[in-house]
C-alpha positions in Angstrom: 147.8 209.7 212.8 147.0 207.3 215.6 146.1 204.6 213.1 149.4 205.0 211.2 151.3 204.6 214.5 149.3 201.4 215.3 150.1 199.9 211.9 153.8 200.7 212.3 153.8 199.0 215.7 152.1 196.0 214.3 154.5 195.8 211.4 157.5 196.1 213.7 156.1 193.4 215.9 155.7 191.0 213.0 159.2 191.7 211.7 160.7 191.2 215.1 158.9 187.9 215.5 160.0 186.8 212.0 163.7 187.7 212.8 163.6 185.8 216.1 162.1 182.8 214.3 164.9 182.9 211.7 167.5 182.9 214.5 166.2 179.5 215.6 166.7 178.0 212.2 169.9 175.9 212.2 172.7 176.9 209.9 173.3 174.8 206.8 176.4 172.7 207.3 176.6 171.1 203.8 177.8 172.6 200.6 175.3 172.5 197.9 175.4 173.1 194.1 176.3 171.4 190.9 179.7 170.7 189.5 179.9 170.6 185.7 182.7 170.1 183.3 181.2 172.4 180.8 179.2 175.5 182.0 178.1 176.9 178.7 176.7 175.5 175.6 178.3 175.9 172.2 176.5 178.2 169.8 174.5 176.3 167.2 172.9 177.6 164.1 169.2 178.2 164.6 166.8 176.0 162.6 164.5 179.1 162.4 167.0 181.4 160.8 166.6 185.2 160.9 162.8 184.9 160.4 162.3 184.0 164.1 164.0 187.2 165.3 161.9 189.3 162.9 158.7 187.7 164.2 159.7 188.2 167.8 160.6 191.9 167.3 157.3 192.3 165.3 155.3 191.0 168.2 157.1 193.0 170.9 155.3 196.1 172.2 158.4 198.3 172.1 161.6 197.8 170.0 164.6 200.0 169.8 167.9 199.3 168.0 166.8 195.8 167.0 166.2 194.9 170.7 163.0 194.4 172.8 162.6 197.2 175.3 161.2 196.2 178.7 159.8 198.3 181.5 161.9 198.4 184.6 160.0 198.1 187.9 161.1 199.5 191.2 160.3 198.0 194.5 
């Protein structure tokens, strides 16, 4: 139990130092980003056709309803 308390105190100290260091960072005064006339691309016909999708689904470890299923992680 004593070791856990020591680790908590060390972690809190590290976090407090990090937050105080962040307070010293100057604020960004400039706007940043990209302005574009067109934000999306127009759909084009694939040169691979339907075969590409079949190969992708065949190689996927889990497929359901013609879509690849992925594992959702939690932090």
